[in-house]
All heavy atoms as an XYZ file, in Angstrom:
665
protein
N       6.138    -43.305    -23.808
C       5.417    -44.316    -23.068
C       4.335    -44.853    -23.993
O       3.572    -44.085    -24.569
C       4.814    -43.685    -21.817
C       4.205    -44.630    -20.850
S       5.338    -45.728    -19.978
C       6.554    -44.621    -19.316
N       4.276    -46.155    -24.134
C       3.254    -46.776    -24.975
C       2.391    -47.706    -24.140
O       2.699    -47.974    -22.974
C       3.889    -47.602    -26.107
O       4.523    -48.774    -25.544
C       4.917    -46.787    -26.881
N       1.354    -48.223    -24.745
C       0.480    -49.166    -24.065
C       1.215    -50.415    -23.606
O       0.803    -51.055    -22.638
N       2.295    -50.775    -24.293
C       3.075    -51.951    -23.902
C       3.888    -51.722    -22.628
O       4.376    -52.671    -22.028
C       4.044    -52.341    -25.025
C       3.330    -52.851    -26.263
O       2.168    -53.311    -26.141
O       3.928    -52.796    -27.350
N       4.037    -50.453    -22.235
C       4.870    -50.115    -21.082
C       4.102    -49.995    -19.770
O       4.715    -49.791    -18.737
C       5.588    -48.773    -21.341
C       6.482    -48.820    -22.557
O       7.217    -49.807    -22.718
O       6.427    -47.868    -23.358
N       2.792    -50.075    -19.832
C       1.975    -49.838    -18.641
C       1.099    -51.037    -18.309
O       0.748    -51.828    -19.186
C       1.096    -48.580    -18.800
C       1.951    -47.334    -18.922
C       0.159    -48.703    -19.979
N       0.749    -51.134    -17.037
C      -0.159    -52.193    -16.608
C      -1.601    -51.826    -16.923
O      -2.421    -52.688    -17.248
C       0.002    -52.448    -15.111
N      -1.925    -50.532    -16.842
C      -3.279    -50.049    -17.102
C      -3.230    -48.962    -18.163
O      -2.479    -48.011    -18.038
C      -3.897    -49.478    -15.822
C      -4.094    -50.503    -14.725
C      -4.702    -49.882    -13.489
O      -5.695    -49.142    -13.644
O      -4.176    -50.120    -12.398
N      -4.037    -49.110    -19.197
C      -4.104    -48.136    -20.288
C      -4.918    -46.921    -19.890
O      -5.686    -46.956    -18.938
C      -4.761    -48.772    -21.525
C      -4.098    -50.041    -21.983
C      -4.740    -51.266    -21.856
C      -2.828    -50.021    -22.541
C      -4.142    -52.443    -22.281
C      -2.218    -51.189    -22.968
C      -2.881    -52.400    -22.841
O      -2.278    -53.550    -23.250
N      -4.774    -45.826    -20.686
C      -5.659    -44.681    -20.503
C      -7.090    -45.173    -20.602
O      -7.374    -46.024    -21.428
C      -5.417    -43.621    -21.578
C      -4.254    -42.745    -21.346
C      -4.205    -41.537    -22.252
C      -4.220    -41.858    -23.708
N      -4.133    -40.708    -24.603
N      -7.937    -44.681    -19.762
C      -7.831    -43.429    -19.027
C      -7.124    -43.518    -17.677
O      -7.158    -42.566    -16.909
C      -9.282    -43.011    -18.863
C     -10.025    -44.282    -18.760
C      -9.304    -45.233    -19.686
N      -6.471    -44.628    -17.372
C      -5.670    -44.697    -16.153
C      -4.515    -43.692    -16.256
O      -3.995    -43.439    -17.340
C      -5.112    -46.108    -15.985
O      -4.107    -46.130    -14.997
N      -4.089    -43.170    -15.133
C      -2.944    -42.267    -15.091
C      -1.626    -43.004    -14.932
O      -0.587    -42.391    -14.702
N      -1.641    -44.338    -15.071
C      -0.444    -45.150    -14.881
C       0.721    -44.676    -15.750
O       1.836    -44.523    -15.271
C      -0.764    -46.621    -15.158
C       0.385    -47.553    -14.827
O       1.093    -47.299    -13.824
O       0.569    -48.549    -15.554
N       0.462    -44.445    -17.024
C       1.532    -43.991    -17.920
C       2.118    -42.667    -17.503
O       3.345    -42.483    -17.517
N       1.274    -41.736    -17.104
C       1.765    -40.433    -16.639
C       2.597    -40.574    -15.370
O       3.653    -39.940    -15.230
C       0.592    -39.485    -16.391
C      -0.098    -38.976    -17.648
C      -1.412    -38.309    -17.280
C       0.796    -38.030    -18.397
N       2.143    -41.404    -14.453
C       2.921    -41.614    -13.225
C       4.282    -42.219    -13.534
O       5.296    -41.820    -12.941
C       2.139    -42.489    -12.253
C       1.006    -41.757    -11.549
C       0.376    -42.595    -10.454
N      -0.413    -43.682    -11.009
C      -1.686    -43.574    -11.386
N      -2.308    -42.424    -11.245
N      -2.323    -44.613    -11.880
N       4.329    -43.134    -14.469
C       5.615    -43.757    -14.842
C       6.545    -42.747    -15.490
O       7.738    -42.730    -15.220
C       5.371    -44.949    -15.748
C       4.673    -46.077    -14.964
C       4.699    -47.354    -15.682
N       6.101    -47.707    -15.950
C       6.454    -48.812    -16.544
N       5.566    -49.673    -16.948
N       7.727    -49.066    -16.759
N       6.002    -41.899    -16.353
C       6.820    -40.854    -16.985
C       7.369    -39.911    -15.924
O       8.561    -39.576    -15.926
C       6.008    -40.076    -18.028
C       5.719    -40.970    -19.246
C       6.731    -38.808    -18.459
C       4.688    -40.404    -20.203
N       6.523    -39.488    -14.999
C       6.979    -38.581    -13.939
C       8.071    -39.236    -13.101
O       9.054    -38.584    -12.745
C       5.800    -38.143    -13.057
C       4.860    -37.188    -13.749
S       3.572    -36.538    -12.655
C       2.566    -37.997    -12.353
N       7.906    -40.513    -12.821
C       8.909    -41.228    -12.041
C      10.237    -41.283    -12.801
O      11.295    -41.023    -12.236
C       8.423    -42.631    -11.721
C       9.404    -43.434    -10.885
C       8.877    -44.841    -10.596
O       8.051    -45.378    -11.321
N       9.374    -45.425     -9.527
N      10.175    -41.597    -14.080
C      11.402    -41.689    -14.882
C      12.109    -40.348    -15.003
O      13.338    -40.290    -15.042
C      11.086    -42.237    -16.276
C      10.751    -43.700    -16.282
C      10.374    -44.203    -17.671
O      10.395    -43.467    -18.646
N      10.016    -45.473    -17.741
N      11.345    -39.279    -15.061
C      11.927    -37.941    -15.197
C      12.174    -37.256    -13.859
O      12.690    -36.149    -13.828
C      11.018    -37.061    -16.059
C      10.831    -37.512    -17.507
C       9.805    -36.622    -18.206
C      12.150    -37.504    -18.251
N      11.776    -37.916    -12.778
C      11.930    -37.355    -11.434
C      11.254    -35.998    -11.309
O      11.843    -35.025    -10.806
C      13.409    -37.256    -11.036
O      14.000    -38.525    -11.021
N       9.993    -35.922    -11.769
C       9.212    -34.705    -11.624
C       7.954    -34.994    -10.823
O       7.476    -36.118    -10.786
C       8.846    -34.072    -12.990
C      10.094    -33.629    -13.722
C       8.027    -35.023    -13.840
N       7.448    -33.960    -10.186
C       6.246    -34.077     -9.364
C       5.008    -33.737    -10.204
O       5.113    -33.055    -11.225
C       6.359    -33.136     -8.171
C       7.537    -33.460     -7.250
C       7.589    -32.557     -6.033
N       7.420    -31.136     -6.321
C       8.415    -30.274     -6.520
N       9.670    -30.683     -6.466
N       8.166    -29.002     -6.756
N       3.839    -34.158     -9.761
C       2.610    -33.838    -10.494
C       2.423    -32.336    -10.739
O       1.990    -31.945    -11.826
C       1.508    -34.397     -9.602
C       2.154    -35.524     -8.881
C       3.572    -35.061     -8.620
N       2.773    -31.510     -9.770
C       2.593    -30.065     -9.942
C       3.567    -29.467    -10.962
O       3.440    -28.303    -11.342
C       2.666    -29.325     -8.606
C       3.948    -29.515     -7.866
C       3.963    -30.715     -6.920
O       3.113    -31.605     -7.018
O       4.878    -30.756     -6.078
N       4.536    -30.249    -11.410
C       5.491    -29.815    -12.430
C       5.160    -30.394    -13.804
O       5.923    -30.232    -14.747
C       6.903    -30.283    -12.060
C       7.411    -29.757    -10.754
C       8.714    -30.391    -10.327
O       8.799    -31.645    -10.275
O       9.674    -29.639    -10.063
N       4.028    -31.060    -13.900
C       3.695    -31.827    -15.099
C       2.419    -31.318    -15.737
O       1.478    -30.937    -15.050
C       3.510    -33.316    -14.723
O       4.703    -33.775    -14.075
C       3.253    -34.177    -15.930
N       2.385    -31.318    -17.062
C       1.210    -30.930    -17.818
C       0.928    -31.999    -18.868
O       1.796    -32.329    -19.673
C       1.428    -29.587    -18.514
C       0.293    -29.097    -19.421
C      -0.923    -28.727    -18.579
C       0.757    -27.914    -20.257
N      -0.268    -32.533    -18.841
C      -0.722    -33.467    -19.868
C      -1.364    -32.662    -20.978
O      -2.226    -31.816    -20.710
C      -1.737    -34.452    -19.272
C      -2.493    -35.267    -20.282
S      -1.431    -36.432    -21.101
C      -2.632    -37.602    -21.690
N      -0.949    -32.881    -22.219
C      -1.544    -32.225    -23.374
C      -2.260    -33.290    -24.185
O      -1.652    -34.312    -24.536
C      -0.477    -31.515    -24.238
C      -1.111    -30.868    -25.456
C       0.275    -30.481    -23.410
N      -3.538    -33.077    -24.447
C      -4.284    -34.070    -25.195
C      -5.517    -33.493    -25.827
O      -5.847    -32.323    -25.634
N      -6.205    -34.353    -26.602
C      -7.384    -33.878    -27.317
C      -8.632    -34.713    -27.041
O      -9.637    -34.560    -27.716
C      -7.110    -33.846    -28.820
C      -6.893    -35.232    -29.414
O      -6.765    -36.211    -28.647
O      -6.847    -35.337    -30.643
N      -8.560    -35.581    -26.049
C      -9.674    -36.494    -25.797
C     -10.053    -36.520    -24.325
O      -9.261    -36.162    -23.451
C      -9.300    -37.901    -26.256
N     -11.253    -36.990    -24.063
C     -11.733    -37.146    -22.693
C     -10.800    -38.070    -21.913
O     -10.488    -37.810    -20.748
C     -13.185    -37.679    -22.689
C     -13.599    -38.134    -21.294
C     -14.144    -36.617    -23.219
N     -10.322    -39.133    -22.544
C      -9.432    -40.072    -21.838
C      -8.147    -39.390    -21.375
O      -7.579    -39.770    -20.350
C      -9.103    -41.276    -22.720
O      -8.429    -40.879    -23.900
N      -7.688    -38.378    -22.092
C      -6.498    -37.631    -21.657
C      -6.789    -36.845    -20.384
O      -5.958    -36.786    -19.475
C      -6.041    -36.676    -22.768
C      -5.633    -37.405    -24.031
O      -5.000    -38.476    -23.929
O      -5.966    -36.917    -25.120
N      -7.961    -36.247    -20.303
C      -8.347    -35.491    -19.113
C      -8.498    -36.431    -17.916
O      -8.006    -36.149    -16.820
C      -9.644    -34.699    -19.360
C      -9.435    -33.659    -20.453
C     -10.119    -34.043    -18.078
C     -10.704    -32.986    -20.933
N      -9.149    -37.563    -18.136
C      -9.344    -38.530    -17.051
C      -7.995    -39.049    -16.558
O      -7.751    -39.147    -15.348
C     -10.265    -39.683    -17.501
C     -10.357    -40.752    -16.435
C     -11.645    -39.154    -17.846
N      -7.085    -39.361    -17.472
C      -5.760    -39.853    -17.086
C      -4.988    -38.795    -16.310
O      -4.345    -39.102    -15.302
C      -4.977    -40.281    -18.333
N      -5.052    -37.548    -16.764
C      -4.355    -36.466    -16.069
C      -4.880    -36.300    -14.645
O      -4.099    -36.182    -13.694
C      -4.508    -35.157    -16.842
N      -6.171    -36.320    -14.498
C      -6.766    -36.175    -13.171
C      -6.414    -37.361    -12.278
O      -6.156    -37.206    -11.085
C      -8.260    -35.980    -13.282
C      -8.558    -34.604    -13.890
C     -10.004    -34.258    -13.881
N     -10.187    -32.897    -14.389
C     -11.253    -32.484    -15.035
N     -12.257    -33.329    -15.235
N     -11.342    -31.259    -15.456
N      -6.397    -38.548    -12.856
C      -6.022    -39.741    -12.092
C      -4.583    -39.654    -11.599
O      -4.264    -40.102    -10.506
C      -6.209    -40.995    -12.957
C      -5.945    -42.271    -12.193
O      -6.501    -42.445    -11.078
O      -5.174    -43.116    -12.695
N      -3.713    -39.035    -12.402
C      -2.309    -38.895    -12.033
C      -2.051    -37.628    -11.217
O      -0.940    -37.405    -10.750
C      -1.443    -38.884    -13.284
N      -3.061    -36.778    -11.064
C      -2.908    -35.564    -10.270
C      -2.160    -34.452    -10.973
O      -1.531    -33.620    -10.327
N      -2.229    -34.433    -12.319
C      -1.524    -33.393    -13.069
C      -2.517    -32.487    -13.786
O      -3.665    -32.858    -14.029
C      -0.526    -33.993    -14.087
C       0.445    -34.936    -13.400
C      -1.236    -34.707    -15.227
N      -2.071    -31.298    -14.146
C      -2.898    -30.378    -14.927
C      -3.028    -30.898    -16.344
O      -2.182    -31.645    -16.835
C      -2.250    -28.984    -14.954
O      -2.220    -28.438    -13.661
N      -4.101    -30.450    -17.013
C      -4.327    -30.902    -18.386
C      -4.653    -29.721    -19.292
O      -5.421    -28.831    -18.923
C      -5.446    -31.969    -18.450
C      -6.748    -31.437    -17.941
C      -5.602    -32.534    -19.849
N      -4.011    -29.716    -20.456
C      -4.289    -28.744    -21.505
C      -4.966    -29.484    -22.643
O      -4.395    -30.412    -23.210
C      -2.997    -28.088    -21.989
N      -6.175    -29.080    -22.956
C      -6.893    -29.708    -24.062
C      -6.685    -28.891    -25.324
O      -6.902    -27.681    -25.342
C      -8.385    -29.802    -23.743
O      -8.589    -30.734    -22.714
N      -6.230    -29.570    -26.366
C      -5.999    -28.946    -27.665
C      -7.101    -29.437    -28.595
O      -7.249    -30.618    -28.826
C      -4.591    -29.277    -28.191
C      -3.525    -28.613    -27.313
C      -4.328    -30.779    -28.242
N      -7.883    -28.505    -29.083
C      -9.122    -28.880    -29.759
C      -9.134    -28.602    -31.262
O     -10.167    -28.751    -31.895
C     -10.298    -28.159    -29.104
C     -10.482    -28.472    -27.621
C     -11.633    -27.668    -27.059
C     -10.725    -29.964    -27.435
N      -8.003    -28.230    -31.849
C      -8.024    -27.894    -33.268
C      -8.321    -29.095    -34.157
O      -8.745    -28.949    -35.283
C      -6.738    -27.219    -33.719
C      -5.486    -27.957    -33.361
C      -4.922    -29.004    -34.053
C      -4.634    -27.701    -32.257
N      -3.783    -29.411    -33.426
C      -3.569    -28.622    -32.317
C      -4.653    -26.768    -31.219
C      -2.532    -28.641    -31.389
C      -3.629    -26.802    -30.296
C      -2.592    -27.723    -30.380
N      -8.146    -30.310    -33.666
C      -8.442    -31.492    -34.474
C      -9.079    -32.587    -33.613
O      -8.909    -33.769    -33.869
C      -7.154    -32.007    -35.124
C      -7.431    -32.949    -36.274
O      -8.515    -32.854    -36.865
O      -6.567    -33.787    -36.584
N      -9.785    -32.190    -32.583
C     -10.367    -33.133    -31.637
C     -11.671    -33.700    -32.172
O     -12.556    -32.968    -32.583
C     -10.628    -32.445    -30.295
O     -11.289    -33.320    -29.414
N     -11.771    -35.015    -32.153
C     -12.993    -35.666    -32.611
C     -14.091    -35.626    -31.545
O     -15.249    -35.807    -31.847
C     -12.720    -37.116    -33.011
C     -12.137    -37.949    -31.904
C     -12.955    -38.615    -30.993
C     -10.764    -38.044    -31.734
C     -12.420    -39.359    -29.958
C     -10.227    -38.798    -30.693
C     -11.055    -39.446    -29.828
O     -10.515    -40.173    -28.799
N     -13.726    -35.379    -30.304
C     -14.701    -35.356    -29.210
C     -14.768    -34.012    -28.527
O     -14.914    -33.928    -27.310
N     -14.677    -32.945    -29.315
C     -14.596    -31.587    -28.766
C     -15.710    -31.278    -27.767
O     -15.441    -30.776    -26.682
C     -14.610    -30.569    -29.905
C     -14.463    -29.145    -29.460
C     -14.390    -28.218    -30.648
C     -14.202    -26.780    -30.209
N     -14.004    -25.879    -31.355
N     -16.951    -31.589    -28.079
C     -18.045    -31.243    -27.168
C     -17.928    -31.995    -25.848
O     -18.207    -31.430    -24.790
C     -19.398    -31.518    -27.824
O     -19.536    -32.886    -28.139
N     -17.479    -33.246    -25.894
C     -17.299    -34.013    -24.649
C     -16.112    -33.489    -23.848
O     -16.165    -33.428    -22.617
C     -17.095    -35.497    -24.963
C     -18.346    -36.146    -25.515
O     -19.460    -35.699    -25.160
O     -18.223    -37.096    -26.307
N     -15.047    -33.093    -24.529
C     -13.874    -32.524    -23.852
C     -14.272    -31.236    -23.131
O     -13.897    -31.016    -21.976
C     -12.724    -32.269    -24.851
C     -11.626    -31.424    -24.224
C     -12.150    -33.590    -25.356
N     -15.043    -30.390    -23.785
C     -15.475    -29.124    -23.177
C     -16.273    -29.352    -21.899
O     -16.158    -28.578    -20.950
C     -16.270    -28.302    -24.171
C     -15.484    -27.754    -25.358
C     -16.423    -27.142    -26.385
C     -14.447    -26.743    -24.899
N     -17.054    -30.405    -21.852
C     -17.839    -30.727    -20.658
C     -16.962    -31.131    -19.481
O     -17.390    -31.058    -18.331
C     -18.818    -31.865    -20.962
C     -19.904    -31.511    -21.915
C     -20.745    -32.735    -22.234
C     -21.689    -32.482    -23.386
N     -22.371    -33.721    -23.805
N     -15.731    -31.563    -19.749
C     -14.821    -32.041    -18.704
C     -14.085    -30.907    -17.995
O     -13.380    -31.127    -17.034
C     -13.792    -33.014    -19.303
C     -14.399    -34.259    -19.904
S     -15.079    -35.373    -18.685
C     -13.627    -35.851    -17.778
N     -14.210    -29.676    -18.492
C     -13.600    -28.509    -17.870
C     -12.091    -28.668    -17.665
O     -11.594    -28.677    -16.528
C     -14.294    -28.204    -16.545
C     -13.980    -26.820    -16.029
O     -13.698    -25.923    -16.843
O     -13.995    -26.639    -14.803
N     -11.326    -28.790    -18.766
C      -9.869    -28.915    -18.632
C      -9.260    -27.662    -18.000
O      -9.879    -26.581    -18.008
C      -9.396    -29.094    -20.076
C     -10.481    -28.522    -20.912
C     -11.756    -28.719    -20.153
N      -8.060    -27.797    -17.478
C      -7.376    -26.671    -16.831
C      -7.048    -25.570    -17.832
O      -7.123    -24.387    -17.509
C      -6.097    -27.150    -16.151
C      -6.384    -28.173    -15.073
O      -7.161    -27.857    -14.156
O      -5.845    -29.294    -15.155
N      -6.654    -25.966    -19.033
C      -6.308    -25.033    -20.096
C      -6.970    -25.521    -21.377
O      -7.114    -26.726    -21.577
C      -4.791    -24.949    -20.290
C      -4.051    -24.580    -19.044
C      -3.485    -25.566    -18.236
C      -3.924    -23.261    -18.653
C      -2.815    -25.239    -17.074
C      -3.262    -22.917    -17.483
C      -2.700    -23.911    -16.695
N      -7.324    -24.598    -22.252
C      -8.043    -24.941    -23.466
C      -7.487    -24.132    -24.633
O      -7.352    -22.913    -24.527
C      -9.517    -24.616    -23.257
C     -10.506    -25.037    -24.304
C     -10.539    -26.554    -24.440
C     -11.887    -24.520    -23.940
N      -7.174    -24.822    -25.723
C      -6.582    -24.167    -26.886
C      -7.299    -24.608    -28.149
O      -7.459    -25.804    -28.399
C      -5.091    -24.480    -26.976
C      -4.347    -24.057    -25.745
C      -4.089    -24.967    -24.729
C      -3.938    -22.746    -25.584
C      -3.424    -24.571    -23.571
C      -3.284    -22.347    -24.425
C      -3.024    -23.261    -23.419
N      -7.704    -23.633    -28.970
C      -8.427    -23.921    -30.205
C      -7.530    -23.958    -31.440
O      -7.919    -24.484    -32.472
C      -9.527    -22.886    -30.438
C     -10.666    -23.047    -29.450
O     -11.083    -24.186    -29.208
O     -11.138    -22.024    -28.928
N      -6.326    -23.359    -31.326
C      -5.415    -23.338    -32.476
C      -3.999    -23.672    -32.019
O      -3.641    -23.474    -30.846
C      -5.397    -21.964    -33.163
O      -4.811    -21.000    -32.275
C      -6.798    -21.517    -33.585
N      -3.212    -24.137    -32.969
C      -1.806    -24.417    -32.687
C      -1.099    -23.118    -32.290
O      -0.293    -23.098    -31.354
C      -1.115    -25.068    -33.912
C       0.377    -25.233    -33.675
C      -1.766    -26.407    -34.241
N      -1.394    -22.036    -32.991
C      -0.758    -20.757    -32.673
C      -1.069    -20.294    -31.259
O      -0.181    -19.810    -30.543
C      -1.181    -19.679    -33.671
C      -0.544    -19.869    -35.032
O       0.517    -20.532    -35.121
O      -1.106    -19.355    -36.011
N      -2.314    -20.444    -30.833
C      -2.701    -20.068    -29.464
C      -1.913    -20.899    -28.443
O      -1.384    -20.361    -27.461
C      -4.201    -20.259    -29.296
C      -4.734    -19.847    -27.970
N      -5.846    -20.406    -27.411
C      -4.311    -18.927    -27.061
C      -6.077    -19.858    -26.238
N      -5.164    -18.972    -25.997
N      -1.793    -22.190    -28.690
C      -1.040    -23.067    -27.793
C       0.441    -22.684    -27.799
O       1.075    -22.573    -26.745
C      -1.221    -24.532    -28.221
C      -0.524    -25.523    -27.335
C      -0.815    -25.605    -25.986
C       0.423    -26.385    -27.864
C      -0.177    -26.529    -25.166
C       1.062    -27.308    -27.062
C       0.766    -27.378    -25.714
N       0.997    -22.438    -28.955
C       2.406    -22.052    -29.081
C       2.692    -20.761    -28.337
O       3.693    -20.643    -27.617
C       2.776    -21.927    -30.562
C       4.250    -21.655    -30.803
C       4.585    -21.534    -32.292
N       4.324    -22.798    -32.950
C       3.584    -22.932    -34.061
N       3.025    -21.880    -34.630
N       3.410    -24.105    -34.603
N       1.800    -19.775    -28.485
C       1.964    -18.499    -27.784
C       1.934    -18.683    -26.279
O       2.710    -18.076    -25.545
C       0.885    -17.515    -28.218
C       1.023    -17.042    -29.641
C      -0.227    -16.332    -30.164
O      -1.166    -16.093    -29.365
O      -0.270    -16.054    -31.372
N       1.013    -19.526    -25.805
C       0.903    -19.793    -24.368
C       2.177    -20.462    -23.846
O       2.696    -20.080    -22.792
C      -0.330    -20.632    -24.083
C      -0.516    -20.928    -22.638
C      -1.012    -20.097    -21.679
C      -0.191    -22.149    -21.966
N      -1.029    -20.735    -20.452
C      -0.523    -21.994    -20.611
C       0.345    -23.365    -22.388
C      -0.333    -23.007    -19.668
C       0.529    -24.372    -21.460
C       0.191    -24.192    -20.115
N       2.663    -21.454    -24.581
C       3.892    -22.157    -24.172
C       5.049    -21.160    -24.049
O       5.833    -21.209    -23.112
C       4.246    -23.276    -25.173
C       3.260    -24.416    -25.077
C       5.680    -23.776    -24.965
C       3.356    -25.258    -23.836
N       5.147    -20.242    -25.007
C       6.224    -19.245    -24.998
C       6.188    -18.388    -23.740
O       7.235    -17.970    -23.238
C       6.145    -18.365    -26.236
N       5.006    -18.143    -23.183
C       4.924    -17.332    -21.962
C       5.309    -18.116    -20.728
O       5.571    -17.537    -19.676
C       3.491    -16.773    -21.750
O       2.589    -17.841    -21.482
C       3.034    -15.970    -22.959
N       5.348    -19.435    -20.847
C       5.669    -20.296    -19.702
C       7.157    -20.579    -19.575
O       7.603    -21.071    -18.546
C       4.931    -21.627    -19.832
S       3.135    -21.460    -19.810
N       7.886    -20.293    -20.607
C       9.322    -20.646    -20.605
C      10.153    -19.512    -20.071
O       9.916    -18.388    -20.245
C       9.776    -21.028    -22.034
C       8.961    -22.189    -22.538
C      11.245    -21.344    -22.060
C       9.207    -22.562    -23.977
């Protein structure tokens, strides 16, 4: 999904809602993974959980203030967590 595919850009959840519709999944089955405040805002707007990945985040302190559902500081930590979900 790109900016050309949506009527409203992030931080709107429009793109996430369109992806869920195309994949026929519900918000409770969806996880937004991102590194910015706009990702958290979009996820909340779409009613989905959000995992913030902070190993290369330019806005880490602002992301931390947003209280994401899941928080990962390294790729390995995120990879290990994903493995437990499958």
